[in-house]
C-alpha positions as CSV (number, residue, x, y, z in Angstrom):
1,M,29.4,161.0,92.6
2,L,32.7,161.6,94.3
3,K,32.6,158.2,94.2
4,W,32.5,157.4,90.6
5,A,34.6,161.1,90.4
6,L,38.0,158.8,92.1
7,I,37.5,155.2,90.2
8,F,37.9,157.8,86.6
9,A,40.7,158.9,88.5
10,V,42.0,155.7,89.7
11,V,41.6,154.4,85.9
12,A,43.6,157.7,84.4
13,I,46.4,157.1,86.7
14,I,46.9,153.2,86.1
15,A,45.8,153.8,82.1
16,G,49.2,156.4,81.8
17,A,51.1,154.8,83.6
18,L,50.9,151.4,81.4
19,G,50.8,153.5,78.3
20,F,47.4,154.0,76.8
21,G,46.9,158.1,77.0
22,G,43.6,158.6,74.8
23,V,42.4,155.9,77.5
24,A,44.0,157.8,80.7
25,G,42.8,161.4,79.1
26,A,39.4,160.6,78.9
27,A,39.0,159.2,81.9
28,A,40.5,162.3,84.0
29,G,37.9,164.1,81.7
30,I,35.0,162.9,83.0
31,A,36.6,162.8,86.4
32,K,37.4,166.2,86.7
33,L,33.4,167.1,85.4
34,L,32.1,164.1,88.2
35,F,33.9,166.2,90.9
36,I,32.7,169.4,89.5
37,V,29.4,168.0,89.3
38,A,29.9,167.3,93.1
39,V,31.1,170.6,94.5
40,I,28.0,173.0,93.0
41,G,25.9,170.0,94.1
42,F,27.1,170.0,97.1
43,L,27.3,173.9,97.9
44,L,23.8,174.4,96.4
45,F,22.2,171.9,99.1
46,V,25.2,174.1,101.6
47,A,22.6,177.1,100.7
48,L,19.5,175.8,100.1
49,G,19.9,174.4,103.9
50,V,21.6,178.3,105.4
51,F,17.9,179.4,103.3
52,A,15.7,176.8,104.8
53,G,16.8,176.4,107.7
54,K,17.2,180.8,108.2
55,K,13.7,180.7,106.8
56,L,12.7,177.8,109.8
57,S,14.3,179.5,112.7
58,G,12.7,182.6,111.7
59,N,16.4,185.1,111.3
């Protein structure tokens, strides 16, 4: 998912440099959304890993 966020960010930068403001804004919005979803997913899996690890180790 971070790969797609980076792709959309690059598209936004290139489109902005070429003067395509609408496309750049849309691509930047999509990149921001994908990045936020990826961070939330990462934090969720870290929390699940910590709680599962504690349950397996008995601490």
